[in-house]
VOBA-1610 file (N, C-alpha, C; in pm, whole numbers, padded with zeros to 5 digits, always signed):
BEGIN
Met+00084-00120+00000Met+00000+00000+00000Met+00088+00125+00000Gln+00057+00220-00086Gln+00127+00348-00089Gln+00069+00438+00019Thr+00155+00500+00097Thr+00112+00593+00201Thr+00135+00735+00154Lys+00028+00816+00156Lys+00034+00953+00107Lys+00015+01050+00223Ile+00096+01155+00226Ile+00079+01263+00323Ile+00023+01384+00251Val-00089+01438+00299Val-00144+01560+00242Val-00178+01657+00355Lys-00184+01784+00324Lys-00226+01882+00424Lys-00369+01850+00466Ala-00392+01858+00596Ala-00522+01818+00650Ala-00637+01892+00582Lys-00622+02021+00563Lys-00732+02100+00506Lys-00765+02058+00364Asp-00667+01996+00295Asp-00688+01955+00156Asp-00731+01809+00142Gly-00730+01734+00252Gly-00755+01591+00242Gly-00882+01542+00307Ile-00970+01634+00345Ile-01090+01594+00420Ile-01181+01504+00337Glu-01209+01542+00214Glu-01301+01463+00131Glu-01244+01324+00104Glu-01116+01317+00070Glu-01053+01187+00045Glu-01052+01104+00172Gly-01021+01167+00284Gly-01019+01095+00410Gly-01155+01040+00447Ala-01260+01121+00430Ala-01396+01076+00462Ala-01437+00961+00373Ser-01399+00967+00245Ser-01431+00858+00152Ser-01363+00728+00195Leu-01236+00737+00237Leu-01164+00618+00284Leu-01229+00560+00409Ile-01266+00646+00502Ile-01332+00599+00625Ile-01463+00529+00591Lys-01541+00588+00502Lys-01670+00528+00464Lys-01653+00393+00395Ser-01538+00373+00332Ser-01514+00246+00262Ser-01443+00144+00350Gly-01430+00176+00479Gly-01373+00079+00573Gly-01222+00082+00586Glu-01159+00192+00540Glu-01014+00201+00547Glu-00969+00287+00666Leu-00838+00291+00685Leu-00779+00369+00794Leu-00730+00504+00744Val-00739+00606+00830Val-00686+00738+00800Val-00616+00790+00925Val-00499+00849+00907Val-00428+00914+01018Val-00469+01060+01023Phe-00502+01105+01143Phe-00551+01243+01159Phe-00477+01314+01271Pro-00468+01449+01262Pro-00398+01526+01365Pro-00491+01562+01481Thr-00434+01571+01600Thr-00507+01626+01714Thr-00411+01715+01792Glu-00461+01778+01897Glu-00374+01862+01980Glu-00281+01779+02068Thr-00313+01649+02087Thr-00231+01565+02174Thr-00127+01491+02092Val-00168+01388+02019Val-00081+01313+01928Val-00163+01280+01803Tyr-00095+01231+01698Tyr-00167+01189+01578Tyr-00240+01057+01605Gly-00361+01043+01548Gly-00442+00924+01568Gly-00457+00841+01442Leu-00476+00709+01462Leu-00498+00615+01352Leu-00643+00571+01358Gly-00727+00626+01268Gly-00871+00614+01284Gly-00941+00523+01186Ala-01051+00463+01234Ala-01142+00383+01153Ala-01284+00410+01202Asn-01381+00384+01116Asn-01522+00395+01152Asn-01550+00315+01279Ala-01589+00383+01385Ala-01606+00319+01515Ala-01719+00217+01517Tyr-01809+00222+01419Tyr-01921+00129+01415Tyr-01892+00005+01329Asp-01776+00004+01264Asp-01742-00102+01167Asp-01635-00194+01227Glu-01675-00311+01271Glu-01583-00403+01338Glu-01465-00442+01248Ser-01493-00467+01121Ser-01386-00507+01029Ser-01285-00395+01008Ala-01334-00271+00999Ala-01243-00158+00981Ala-01157-00138+01105Val-01218-00149+01222Val-01143-00132+01347Val-01035-00239+01361Ala-01065-00360+01314Ala-00966-00469+01323Ala-00837-00433+01248Lys-00848-00351+01144Lys-00730-00311+01067Lys-00635-00225+01151Ile-00690-00154+01249Ile-00605-00073+01337Ile-00509-00162+01413Phe-00562-00269+01472Phe-00479-00359+01551Phe-00373-00426+01465Ser-00410-00459+01342Ser-00315-00521+01250Ser-00204-00423+01211Ala-00241-00300+01179Ala-00143-00201+01136Ala-00044-00167+01247Lys-00093-00159+01370Lys-00009-00121+01483Lys+00065-00238+01546Gly+00015-00360+01523Gly+00065-00473+01600Gly+00021-00461+01744Arg-00103-00417+01764Arg-00156-00385+01897Arg-00239-00501+01950Pro-00220-00542+02076Pro-00304-00647+02135Pro-00450-00604+02139Gln-00541-00697+02113Gln-00683-00663+02107Gln-00748-00650+02243Asp-00671-00673+02352Asp-00728-00647+02484Asp-00690-00508+02534Asn-00650-00421+02443Asn-00617-00282+02475Asn-00718-00194+02402Pro-00811-00130+02475Pro-00924-00061+02411Pro-00883+00065+02335Leu-00977+00112+02251Leu-00957+00233+02172Leu-01050+00342+02221Ile-01015+00465+02188Ile-01099+00581+02219Ile-01181+00616+02096Val-01306+00656+02117Val-01393+00700+02008Val-01390+00853+02002His-01350+00905+01887His-01338+01049+01867His-01462+01103+01797Ile-01516+01212+01849Ile-01641+01268+01798Ile-01618+01412+01750Ser-01715+01460+01673Ser-01710+01599+01627Ser-01817+01685+01694Ser-01915+01622+01758Ser-02022+01697+01826Ser-02078+01612+01940Leu-02136+01678+02039Leu-02192+01605+02153Leu-02316+01525+02114Glu-02381+01563+02003Glu-02498+01487+01958Glu-02461+01341+01927Gln-02337+01317+01886Gln-02295+01181+01850Gln-02286+01089+01972Val-02277+01147+02090Val-02265+01066+02212Val-02386+00974+02229Arg-02501+01016+02183Arg-02624+00937+02201Arg-02615+00801+02133Asp-02537+00793+02023Asp-02520+00665+01953Asp-02407+00581+02011Ile-02319+00644+02086Ile-02199+00576+02133Ile-02215+00523+02275Ala-02288+00597+02358Ala-02300+00562+02500Ala-02445+00563+02544Glu-02471+00499+02659Glu-02604+00501+02718Glu-02592+00538+02866Ser-02704+00576+02924Ser-02708+00619+03065Ser-02604+00728+03091Val-02603+00828+03006Val-02503+00935+03016Val-02537+01026+03133Pro-02449+01040+03232Pro-02479+01124+03348Pro-02465+01272+03316Asp-02532+01354+03395Asp-02525+01499+03374Asp-02382+01552+03384Val-02301+01486+03471Val-02165+01534+03491Val-02083+01523+03363Phe-02119+01430+03275Phe-02048+01421+03147Phe-02061+01553+03073Tyr-02181+01608+03068Tyr-02202+01731+02993Tyr-02139+01851+03064Glu-02135+01849+03198Glu-02065+01954+03271Glu-01917+01957+03232Leu-01856+01839+03229Leu-01715+01829+03193Leu-01693+01861+03046Ala-01784+01813+02961Ala-01772+01838+02818Ala-01781+01987+02788Asn-01871+02056+02855Asn-01887+02199+02833Asn-01762+02277+02875Arg-01687+02222+02969Arg-01566+02290+03017Arg-01442+02250+02937Phe-01430+02122+02902Phe-01303+02072+02848Phe-01307+02020+02704Met-01426+02017+02642Met-01434+01969+02504Met-01473+02083+02410Pro-01410+02094+02292Pro-01301+02009+02245Pro-01176+02029+02330Gly-01099+01922+02347Gly-00978+01933+02426Gly-00920+01799+02464Pro-00810+01800+02538Pro-00735+01677+02565Pro-00789+01596+02683Ile-00916+01557+02673Ile-00976+01475+02777Ile-01061+01365+02713Thr-01055+01246+02772Thr-01138+01133+02732Thr-01224+01094+02851Leu-01354+01086+02830Leu-01448+01050+02936Leu-01506+00912+02910Ile-01501+00827+03010Ile-01547+00689+02996Ile-01690+00674+03046Leu-01774+00617+02959Leu-01916+00595+02986Leu-01952+00450+02955Lys-02075+00413+02989Lys-02125+00281+02950Lys-02151+00281+02800Lys-02102+00180+02731Lys-02112+00178+02585Lys-02253+00141+02539Ser-02288+00186+02419Ser-02413+00147+02355Ser-02392+00019+02275Asp-02501-00042+02233Asp-02491-00164+02152Asp-02434-00136+02014Lys-02432-00011+01974Lys-02383+00024+01841Lys-02230+00015+01833Ile-02163+00021+01946Ile-02016+00014+01949Ile-01974-00132+01961Pro-01903-00186+01863Pro-01860-00326+01870Pro-01758-00348+01981Tyr-01757-00470+02033Tyr-01669-00501+02146Tyr-01521-00492+02110Ile-01486-00500+01982Ile-01345-00486+01945Ile-01292-00349+01983Val-01381-00248+01985Val-01340-00112+02024Val-01310-00106+02173Thr-01388-00176+02254Thr-01378-00165+02400Thr-01301-00280+02463Ala-01233-00361+02382Ala-01157-00477+02432Ala-01246-00571+02512Gly-01370-00586+02466Gly-01463-00677+02530Gly-01534-00620+02651Gly-01502-00496+02687Gly-01563-00434+02804Gly-01694-00366+02774Glu-01761-00321+02880Glu-01891-00257+02866Glu-01883-00105+02872Thr-01762-00052+02872Thr-01745+00094+02877Thr-01668+00141+02754Val-01685+00269+02723Val-01619+00326+02605Val-01566+00465+02639Gly-01447+00496+02590Gly-01390+00629+02606Gly-01429+00719+02491Ile-01469+00842+02524Ile-01515+00939+02423Ile-01434+01067+02434Arg-01389+01116+02319Arg-01307+01238+02317Arg-01343+01323+02195Met-01341+01453+02212Met-01361+01546+02101Met-01232+01627+02081Pro-01155+01596+01977Pro-01028+01667+01956Pro-01049+01812+01917Lys-00950+01896+01946Lys-00959+02038+01915Lys-00937+02067+01768Asn-00861+01980+01700Asn-00824+02010+01562Asn-00947+02023+01472Val-00963+02137+01410Val-01084+02167+01333Val-01097+02076+01211Trp-00983+02039+01149Trp-00989+01954+01030Trp-01030+01811+01068Thr-00985+01765+01182Thr-01023+01632+01226Thr-01172+01627+01260Arg-01222+01732+01323Arg-01366+01733+01353Arg-01448+01738+01223Glu-01396+01808+01122Glu-01466+01810+00993Glu-01463+01672+00929Leu-01348+01604+00938Leu-01337+01467+00886Leu-01442+01376+00951Ile-01455+01387+01082Ile-01552+01303+01154Ile-01694+01339+01115Ser-01722+01468+01104Ser-01858+01511+01071Ser-01900+01465+00932Lys-01802+01445+00842Lys-01832+01403+00705Lys-01824+01251+00688Ser-01791+01179+00796Ser-01783+01033+00787Ser-01852+00970+00907Phe-01774+00927+01006Phe-01828+00863+01126Phe-01740+00899+01245Pro-01792+00880+01368Pro-01701+00882+01483Pro-01587+00783+01460Leu-01467+00820+01502Leu-01349+00742+01471Leu-01293+00673+01595Ala-01288+00541+01592Ala-01213+00467+01692Ala-01066+00482+01657Ala-00985+00518+01755Ala-00845+00545+01722Ala-00755+00540+01844Pro-00638+00478+01828Pro-00526+00495+01919Pro-00426+00592+01857Ser-00310+00607+01919Ser-00205+00686+01856Ser-00153+00615+01731Ala-00106+00694+01634Ala-00070+00641+01503Ala+00077+00601+01498Asn+00112+00498+01574Asn+00248+00447+01579Asn+00243+00296+01599Lys+00355+00230+01576Lys+00362+00089+01608Lys+00345+00070+01758Ser+00283-00039+01798Ser+00256-00064+01938Ser+00383-00059+02021Lys+00376+00011+02132Lys+00482+00026+02232Lys+00590+00127+02193His+00585+00180+02070His+00685+00279+02030His+00640+00417+02077Ile+00728+00518+02057Ile+00696+00655+02098Ile+00576+00706+02019Ser+00486+00775+02087Ser+00370+00831+02019Ser+00413+00942+01922Pro+00340+00959+01811Pro+00380+01056+01708Pro+00318+01193+01729Thr+00400+01296+01718Thr+00349+01433+01726Thr+00369+01510+01597Thr+00418+01442+01492Thr+00426+01501+01359Thr+00387+01394+01257Ala+00353+01437+01137Ala+00319+01343+01030Ala+00439+01255+00994Lys+00559+01311+01003Lys+00680+01234+00972Lys+00696+01116+01069His+00670+01141+01198His+00677+01032+01296His+00584+00918+01254Val+00465+00954+01209Val+00368+00852+01165Val+00421+00777+01044Tyr+00469+00852+00947Tyr+00517+00790+00823Tyr+00632+00693+00850Asp+00721+00732+00940Asp+00835+00646+00973Asp+00790+00513+01032Asp+00680+00514+01106Asp+00631+00392+01172Asp+00532+00312+01087Leu+00444+00382+01013Leu+00330+00314+00950Leu+00330+00321+00798Gln+00443+00357+00738Gln+00450+00359+00591Gln+00410+00221+00537Gly+00315+00223+00443Gly+00267+00098+00383Gly+00152+00033+00456Glu+00118+00085+00575Glu+00008+00027+00655Glu-00120+00108+00643Val-00109+00232+00595Val-00224+00321+00589Val-00213+00404+00461Ala-00329+00431+00399Ala-00327+00501+00270Ala-00302+00650+00284Leu-00357+00712+00389Leu-00358+00858+00396Leu-00321+00909+00535Ile-00228+01005+00538Ile-00192+01077+00659Ile-00229+01223+00639Leu-00315+01276+00723Leu-00353+01417+00717Leu-00257+01496+00806Asp-00184+01586+00747Asp-00077+01658+00816Asp-00123+01799+00853Asp-00117+01830+00983Asp-00147+01966+01026Asp-00038+02017+01121Gly+00085+01976+01093Gly+00197+02026+01172Gly+00213+01955+01305Ala+00296+02012+01391Ala+00325+01950+01521Ala+00208+01968+01617Cys+00186+01867+01699Cys+00077+01872+01799Cys+00111+01975+01907Glu+00012+02051+01949Glu+00038+02161+02042Glu+00050+02117+02187Val-00017+02007+02226Val-00009+01958+02364Val+00106+01859+02377Gly+00104+01752+02297Gly+00220+01666+02288Gly+00219+01539+02369Ile+00124+01520+02463Ile+00105+01391+02528Ile-00043+01355+02520Glu-00074+01226+02539Glu-00210+01178+02521Glu-00308+01242+02620Ser-00435+01228+02588Ser-00540+01291+02668Ser-00552+01231+02808Thr-00601+01312+02899Thr-00643+01262+03030Thr-00760+01167+03009Val-00760+01054+03081Val-00873+00961+03076Val-00941+00959+03212Leu-01070+00992+03215Leu-01147+00998+03339Leu-01265+00903+03330Asp-01273+00809+03424Asp-01379+00710+03428Asp-01500+00765+03504Leu-01611+00780+03435Leu-01735+00830+03497Leu-01831+00716+03533Thr-01786+00591+03522Thr-01872+00478+03556Thr-01847+00428+03698Thr-01753+00489+03768Thr-01722+00451+03906Thr-01798+00542+04003Asp-01807+00501+04129Asp-01876+00581+04230Asp-01814+00719+04243Val-01681+00721+04245Val-01607+00848+04244Val-01533+00857+04111Pro-01551+00962+04033Pro-01480+00973+03905Pro-01330+00948+03925Thr-01274+00864+03838Thr-01138+00815+03860Thr-01048+00844+03741Val-00936+00908+03766Val-00837+00933+03661Val-00762+00803+03634Leu-00776+00751+03513Leu-00707+00629+03474Leu-00577+00659+03400Arg-00570+00776+03338Arg-00447+00818+03271Arg-00437+00969+03283Pro-00331+01021+03345Pro-00319+01167+03358Pro-00282+01231+03226Gly-00314+01359+03213Gly-00283+01432+03091Gly-00286+01581+03118Ala-00304+01660+03013Ala-00299+01805+03026Ala-00415+01861+03107Val-00530+01792+03109Val-00638+01827+03201Val-00606+01755+03332Thr-00560+01829+03430Thr-00505+01768+03551Thr-00616+01732+03652Thr-00578+01650+03750Thr-00671+01611+03856Thr-00723+01733+03930Glu-00634+01831+03951Glu-00676+01952+04021Glu-00782+02027+03941Met-00768+02034+03810Met-00866+02100+03725Met-01000+02028+03730Leu-00996+01895+03731Leu-01119+01816+03738Leu-01188+01832+03873Ala-01109+01837+03979Ala-01165+01848+04114Ala-01240+01979+04134Glu-01199+02082+04061Glu-01270+02210+04071Glu-01415+02197+04030Ile-01443+02106+03938Ile-01579+02085+03890Ile-01648+01972+03967Leu-01577+01864+03991Leu-01638+01744+04047Leu-01640+01742+04199Gly-01549+01816+04259Gly-01542+01815+04405Gly-01457+01701+04458Glu-01465+01586+04396Glu-01390+01469+04440Glu-01349+01386+04319Val-01221+01356+04308Val-01167+01277+04198Val-01071+01174+04256Ser-01078+01054+04209Ser-00984+00951+04253Ser-00870+00939+04153Glu-00748+00931+04204Glu-00631+00910+04119Glu-00599+00761+04125Asn-00623+00692+04016Asn-00611+00546+04014Asn-00470+00504+03971Gly-00395+00450+04068Gly-00261+00403+04035Gly-00247+00253+04040Lys-00357+00180+04053Lys-00351+00035+04067Lys-00336-00033+03931Val-00278-00150+03937Val-00271-00235+03817Val-00400-00315+03811Ile-00470-00309+03695Ile-00596-00381+03682Ile-00584-00487+03574Lys-00667-00589+03584Lys-00657-00702+03490Lys-00723-00672+03357Ile-00834-00603+03358Ile-00903-00567+03234Ile-00900-00416+03223Ala-00825-00366+03128Ala-00807-00221+03114Ala-00933-00155+03061Lys-00973-00044+03125Lys-01083+00036+03072Lys-01031+00146+02981Ala-00904+00171+02986Ala-00846+00280+02908Ala-00717+00235+02843Pro-00682+00296+02728Pro-00555+00263+02665Pro-00439+00314+02749Gly-00323+00254+02729Gly-00203+00302+02794Gly-00187+00259+02937Met-00263+00153+02981Met-00254+00110+03120Met-00184-00023+03137Lys-00206-00117+03044Lys-00159-00253+03065Lys-00022-00282+03004Tyr+00019-00205+02907Tyr+00139-00240+02832Tyr+00242-00130+02839Thr+00367-00167+02808Thr+00471-00066+02797Thr+00436+00026+02680His+00434+00154+02707His+00400+00251+02604His+00512+00354+02590Tyr+00510+00425+02478Tyr+00590+00546+02458Tyr+00740+00517+02458Ala+00783+00392+02435Ala+00922+00354+02456Ala+01008+00375+02332Pro+01122+00444+02347Pro+01220+00449+02239Pro+01283+00311+02216Lys+01352+00299+02104Lys+01415+00171+02069Lys+01554+00156+02130Val+01602+00260+02198Val+01734+00255+02262Val+01719+00272+02412Lys+01824+00244+02485Lys+01822+00255+02631Lys+01779+00395+02673Thr+01685+00402+02766Thr+01633+00530+02814Thr+01625+00528+02966Val+01675+00633+03030Val+01668+00645+03175Val+01618+00783+03212Cys+01565+00795+03331Cys+01517+00922+03383Cys+01614+00970+03491Ala+01663+01093+03481Ala+01758+01148+03577Ala+01686+01232+03681Val+01707+01201+03809Val+01636+01270+03917Val+01688+01412+03937Ser+01805+01443+03880Ser+01857+01580+03882Ser+01948+01597+03761Ile+01976+01721+03726Ile+02062+01745+03611Ile+02205+01698+03640Asp+02247+01704+03768Asp+02380+01654+03805Asp+02390+01504+03781His+02284+01431+03816His+02281+01288+03790His+02280+01261+03639Ala+02212+01346+03564Ala+02209+01330+03418Ala+02350+01344+03361Val+02424+01443+03408Val+02560+01466+03359Val+02651+01348+03398Glu+02637+01298+03520Glu+02716+01183+03564Glu+02688+01061+03477Glu+02559+01037+03448Glu+02522+00922+03366Glu+02576+00939+03224Tyr+02568+01060+03173Tyr+02622+01089+03039Tyr+02769+01053+03032Asp+02846+01103+03131Asp+02990+01081+03130Asp+03023+00932+03143Lys+02946+00860+03225Lys+02968+00716+03242Lys+02942+00642+03111Glu+02830+00671+03046Glu+02797+00604+02920Glu+02900+00638+02812Lys+02945+00764+02810Lys+03043+00807+02710Lys+03174+00732+02730Ser+03214+00712+02857Ser+03340+00643+02886Ser+03335+00497+02847Glu+03212+00442+02834Glu+03195+00302+02796Glu+03175+00285+02645Gly+03199+00393+02571Gly+03193+00387+02426Gly+03054+00406+02367Met+02956+00448+02449Met+02821+00471+02400Met+02806+00615+02350Arg+02695+00642+02282Arg+02663+00778+02235Arg+02540+00827+02311Pro+02560+00888+02428Pro+02446+00934+02508Pro+02400+01074+02469Val+02279+01108+02511Val+02228+01244+02492Val+02142+01279+02613Ile+02147+01403+02655Ile+02064+01453+02764Ile+01945+01528+02704Val+01826+01487+02741Val+01702+01551+02696Val+01649+01633+02813Ala+01659+01766+02802Ala+01626+01851+02918Ala+01588+01990+02871Arg+01536+02067+02966Arg+01500+02205+02936Arg+01625+02294+02928Asp+01611+02408+02863Asp+01724+02498+02840Asp+01776+02561+02968Ile+01700+02557+03075Ile+01744+02617+03201Ile+01868+02545+03255Tyr+01894+02425+03203Tyr+02011+02349+03248Tyr+02123+02347+03145Arg+02112+02430+03042Arg+02210+02424+02933Arg+02353+02448+02983Asp+02371+02541+03077Asp+02505+02570+03128Asp+02565+02450+03200Lys+02482+02377+03273Lys+02532+02261+03346Lys+02567+02146+03252Val+02494+02136+03143Val+02521+02029+03047Val+02648+02059+02968Glu+02676+02188+02950Glu+02797+02236+02883Glu+02812+02178+02743Glu+02926+02114+02714Glu+02955+02069+02577Glu+02897+01932+02544Arg+02825+01873+02637Arg+02767+01741+02613Arg+02649+01752+02517Asp+02621+01643+02446Asp+02507+01642+02353Asp+02377+01660+02430Gln+02294+01751+02382Gln+02166+01778+02447Gln+02059+01803+02342Ile+01938+01758+02370Ile+01820+01793+02291Ile+01731+01878+02380Ser+01696+01996+02331Ser+01622+02093+02412Ser+01474+02059+02420Leu+01418+02075+02540Leu+01274+02063+02561Leu+01209+02200+02580Gly+01283+02306+02549Gly+01230+02440+02571Gly+01262+02490+02710Val+01175+02573+02764Val+01202+02637+02893Val+01100+02597+02999Thr+00973+02602+02964Thr+00866+02580+03061Thr+00821+02434+03065Val+00740+02403+03165Val+00682+02269+03173Val+00591+02245+03052Glu+00521+02349+03008Glu+00436+02336+02890Glu+00519+02306+02765Asp+00636+02369+02755Asp+00728+02339+02644Asp+00771+02193+02650Tyr+00806+02148+02769Tyr+00848+02009+02790Tyr+00740+01914+02740Cys+00616+01940+02778Cys+00503+01856+02739Cys+00489+01851+02587Arg+00499+01967+02524Arg+00480+01978+02379Arg+00591+01907+02302Asn+00712+01907+02359Asn+00829+01864+02283Asn+00881+01726+02317Ile+00834+01663+02424Ile+00899+01542+02473Ile+00898+01429+02371Tyr+00786+01400+02308Tyr+00783+01288+02214Tyr+00870+01315+02092Ser+00866+01437+02041Ser+00948+01471+01927Ser+01096+01457+01963Ala+01133+01500+02084Ala+01272+01488+02129Ala+01314+01342+02140Leu+01225+01256+02187Leu+01258+01114+02197Leu+01276+01051+02060His+01191+01091+01965His+01208+01042+01827His+01346+01081+01772Thr+01383+01208+01790Thr+01512+01255+01741Thr+01627+01183+01811Ala+01613+01164+01942Ala+01720+01102+02020Ala+01744+00957+01978Glu+01637+00881+01957Glu+01658+00740+01924Glu+01717+00721+01785Glu+01701+00821+01698Glu+01756+00813+01563Glu+01906+00842+01560Asn+01958+00911+01664Asn+02095+00962+01656Asn+02186+00920+01771Phe+02129+00856+01876Phe+02207+00823+01995Phe+02177+00682+02044Asp+02265+00632+02133Asp+02250+00497+02189Asp+02181+00498+02325Val+02192+00609+02397Val+02137+00618+02533Val+02069+00753+02549Ile+01946+00752+02600Ile+01870+00875+02622Ile+01856+00897+02773Ile+01896+01015+02818Ile+01888+01052+02960Ile+01790+01169+02970Val+01676+01147+03035Val+01568+01247+03034Val+01557+01315+03170Glu+01543+01447+03166Glu+01523+01525+03289Glu+01391+01487+03357Glu+01394+01471+03488Glu+01273+01443+03566Glu+01211+01574+03612Leu+01078+01580+03608Leu+01004+01697+03657Leu+00944+01668+03794Glu+00910+01775+03865Glu+00836+01760+03990Glu+00698+01703+03958Gln+00657+01603+04034Gln+00534+01531+04000Gln+00412+01598+04064Lys+00375+01710+04008Lys+00251+01775+04047Lys+00192+01844+03925Gly+00059+01849+03917Gly-00007+01912+03804Gly+00032+01850+03672Leu+00063+01935+03574Leu+00102+01887+03441Leu+00231+01804+03448Gly+00320+01839+03541Gly+00443+01762+03556Gly+00418+01616+03586Ala+00316+01589+03669Ala+00283+01450+03701Ala+00234+01376+03577Ser+00157+01443+03493Ser+00107+01380+03370Ser+00221+01349+03275Ile+00316+01443+03262Ile+00430+01421+03173Ile+00516+01305+03224Met+00542+01304+03354Met+00630+01200+03409Met+00566+01062+03400Asn+00434+01056+03395Asn+00367+00928+03370Asn+00417+00868+03239Arg+00436+00952+03136Arg+00483+00904+03006Arg+00634+00878+03007Val+00710+00969+03069Val+00855+00958+03068Val+00900+00833+03144Glu+00837+00807+03258Glu+00876+00690+03337Glu+00844+00562+03262Lys+00735+00561+03186Lys+00705+00443+03103Lys+00806+00429+02991Ala+00844+00542+02932Ala+00944+00537+02826Ala+01076+00480+02877Ala+01108+00511+03003Ala+01233+00464+03063Ala+01218+00328+03129Gly+01098+00271+03123Gly+01076+00142+03187Gly+01098+00146+03337Gly+01079+00266+03396Gly+01097+00283+03541Gly+01241+00299+03584Lys+01336+00304+03489Lys+01479+00314+03525Lys+01516+00459+03554Lys+01576+00481+03673Lys+01617+00615+03714Lys+01765+00616+03751Val+01827+00732+03732Val+01966+00752+03775Val+01975+00880+03856
//
């Protein structure tokens, strides 16, 4: 299969036609690029798992263009869903509800709940409005780093998908927050740019779920995710990062420090990939930096952030990328 990249604004009609015919289309969002299929078509959704090499017990998120579509996707929708949707949608949040019979079990990994998200990208919402709600994970090979540019997608999925809609780099840069609304207390299953503190302002009480569960209700919980193909560690301080760099260099490896510019003086002449200055910069740039690092170096040493607010959401991804290894 030939894989074509076109500007998102120019590829809506072609993308909608492919979706309607049961094919896959890669689309941009504010978080990461998604690999989408008609959420109501079991055969089309199966192609996602094949293209990614993704286990079928890892559920997908259904992406919508309007709240009216929720009626076909979920049932027994609580009022709090609309309170949260009015505040955070379109945006980087996925809300889990009880699924409708219209959603095939391949989307939900055999479960009775479904994640629903409305992306901010205007071209993606137009694509959905002209076709169907899209079941989609990130548009990368399973367990690899999530893609934040069309090139990242092409490098991973060339030949697996006909069309990639390109709208530049993703502005948020990590996957959406996943909030389960089917529990007694709304529970964060995956942190993201919509933080627990932001949710608590509306809900009053939010549970932060850190347990390992046997049947995942959300993607990104059961398997190693976001991992580069080379050794990756998380440095608890920039001094530890420099020490690890020097150790790896002395052993004949090609290390790189991935950190914010505020530490540039301490890193000195050592190889570094910049994450910008702020925590928001770090969030936007981390996946792109990991892609660049794995292409050019043998060892990736990533700066650790303070685990609060957005920092906690970012470190959820970084620690998984490093397989929990710290220096």
